[in-house]
N, C-alpha and C positions, 0 to 999 in steps of 0.2 A: 147102578154099577159104579158111577163115580164116587158115591158115598162110601161104597165098600172099599174101593182103592185107597181112598184117603185114610180110612181106618187102618188098613194094612201098612201103609207108609208110616203112619204115626207109631204103630207098634214096633215097626222095624227100627225107627230112629231111637225110640225109648230103650230098646234092647241094646243098641249100639253104644249109646251113652252110658248105660249101666256097666257094660263090659269094660269100657275105657276107664271108668272110675275105679272098678275093681282092680285093674292092672296097676293103676297109679298107686293105690293103697298098698298093694303087694310090694311094689318097688320101694315105697317109703318104709314099710315094715321090715324089709329085707336088710339084715345087718351088713353094713358097709365094710369092705376089706380095708384094713389099715395099710397105709403106704409102707412098703418095705424099705427100711433104712439099714445100710451096712455100716454101722458105727464101729469104729476101731476101738480095741481095748487099750488099756494103759500099757506103757512099756514095762516088761517083766523085770523084777528085781535082779534077776541073774544078768540081764543085759546091762543094766546100770552098774552092777558090781564089776563086770568085765571092763567097762569103760574106766572106772575108778582105778582098777588094778593096772591098766595100761598106763594111765597117768602117773601112777606110783612108780612103775618100772622106769619110765622116762626120767622122772625126777631123781631117782636113785642112780641111774646110769650117768646122768649129767653131773651129779655130785662126785662120782668116781673120776669122771673124765676131766672135770674142771679143777680138781684138787691140785694145787701148785706142787711142782716137783720138789721145791725146797722143803715143804712140809713133810713130804714122804721121806726125804733124806733124814730130817730131824727125827721122825718117828723111828726110822731104821736104826739110827745112832742110839736113841734112847732105849730101844729094845735090846741092843747089844750090851749096853751098860747094865740094864736090869738083869740080864741073864747072868752076868758075872756076880752080881750081888745076891741073887736069889739062891735059895737052898735047892738041893738036888731034886726034892720032891715037887717043887714048884715048876721045874723045867718041863715036867711031863704035860702040863696044861698051859701052853703058850697063850698070851693075851691076844684077843681078836682085835685087829686094826679096824678103823672106820670103814675101809674098803671091804674087808671081810663081811662086816655087818650089812653093808649095802648089797653085796652079792647075795647074802642070805635073804634079805628082803625081796630082792628081784626073783629069786628062785621060788620063794614062798608065794609071791603074787602070780607067777606063771602056773604053779600047781593049782592055785585057786581058780585061775582062768580055765584050765582043763576041766576042773570039776563043774564049774558053772556052765561051761559050754556043753558038757554032757547032758545037763538038765535042760538047757535052752534049745538045743537043736531040734528035739521033737516039737517044742512049742512053736517055733518059727515055721517049721514044716507044716504044721496044722494051719497056720495063718497064711500059708500060700508061698513061702519062700522057695525059690527055685533051687534045684539040685546044684547048679553051678555056684550059687552063692554059699550054700552049705559047705561044699567041697573047698571053695576058696578060703573061707574062714578057717576051716580045719587045717588046711595046709599052712596058712599064715601063722597059726598058733604053734604048729609043729616046728616050723622054721625058726621062730623066735626061741623056742626051747633049745634047739641045737646051738644057736648063736650064744645063748646065755651059758650053756655048758662049756663053750670055748672061751668064755670070758672076754669076748671081743666087744669093747666098749661102744665104738661107733656103730658097729653092726647091730648091737642090741637096741640102740636108739632107732635105727632105720627099720628094723624088723618089728619092733614094738609098734611103730607108727603104721607099718603095713597091716597089722591086726586092727588098728584103729580105723583104717580105711573102710572096713566093712560095717562099722558101727552105724553110720547113717543109712546104709542100705537095709540093715536089719530094722532100724527104727522106723523106716518107711512103712513097715507092716503094722505099726501101732500108732496110737494117738500121742503126739508130742506137743510141748508148749511152744517151742520155737521151730522155724523151718530147718529141716535136716541138712539143707544145703550149706548152712553155716558151719556145720561140722566137716563138710567136704572141703570148704575153704581152709579150715584148720589143718586138715590132713595135708593138703598141698603146701601150705606155708611151713609146716613142720618138716616136710620132706625136703624142701629147699634149704631150710636151716641146717639139717643134718647132713645132706649130701654136698653142701657147699664146702664142708671140711675135707671131703675127699675129691672135691672138684669134678663132680659128674655133671658137667655143664649141659650136655645134651638132654639128660633127664630133667635137669632143673628148668631148662627152657620149655620143655613140654609141660611141666607143672604150672609154669606161668600162663601158658595158653589155656590150660584147664581152669585156672583161677578166673580168668576173664570170661570164659564160657559159662561157668557156674554163676558168676556174678550177674551176667545178663539175664539169667533165669530168676535169680533170687531178688534182685533189686525191685522189680515191680510189686512183689509180694509184701514188702516191708511196710510197716505202719508209718505214719507221718512223724511219730515220736523218734524214729530211728534215723531221721535225715542227717543230723549232725554226725552220728556214728558212721553213716554211709559215706559222707563227704570225707571224713578222716580215712576211712578204708580206701577209697579211691586214690587219695593223695599218697597213702602208703604203698599201694600197688605201683604207682608211677615211680616212686623212689626206688622200690625193689627192682623194677624193670631196668633202671639206669645202672644199679649195682650189678645185676646179672650181665648186662651188656659189657661192663668193664671186666668181667670175670675175676673180680677181686673177692677172694673167699671170706676175708674178714668183714668187708663192707656188706657183702651179700648176707652173711649170717646175722649181722646187726639189724639190717633192714627187714629181714624175715621175722626176727624176734619182735621188732616194733609192730609189724603187721599182725602178729599173733595177739598183741595187746589190743589192737584195733578190732580184731575179730571177737575177742572176749567182750569188748564194749558193745559191739554190734549184737551179740547174742542176748545181752541183758536188755537192751532197748527193744529187741524184736519179740520178747515174751509179752503176752497180754497182761495188763495190770489187774491184780486181784482185788 
């Protein structure tokens, strides 16, 4: 009887080991699931083009605004003299002034922004952009268009920058070389530079608070190579803070423009080396 029990136990153990071995082989032969990675796509060309057009609008508006009054008077006098000397047929097609050409460039850039945004909006929606972001960007573009139509120089600068405000938010949906917070710093610094001329000190003070808030988030993410640029930026913020406290519009504008150069340097050093 004992002999029979030993035989049964031996068979049972053999079958158990065989089953375990079979399960192990099945697990090994079973194809493993690849880990799911949500890799972001590259920034769309339409978004990059919109950013370039905003920069172009700001550049042209600054050219118009900073043109010395004496030059404008000289141009006006010259045109009056030319009109007297020209033939009647030439008077029908007056020569365009540099300011006219700048406004043409601004209006063309705005039209291009509308076109590119029309193509970009469905793309960013697909990537998960919230409706509030889409509506805010659309409203900012429309507001800029209205201000350009009025030919309000300082307002064009401010409202073009308001469109730029949403560039980093849209870029967050895609793969970027440098942290998007650097462009947020640029928006606030430009806002201070432009609004200092109309002395909107309450809004400027809020921009300074936002600069410090963004910097606290950005600074730990920067590579070691960006240390010198980061130190320059912090020194620039300190100087800007003093200027804002004094509520001197000339000094504040200069310090904001210096800070923009520091931000440009920061962006270069924050990009990975190729």
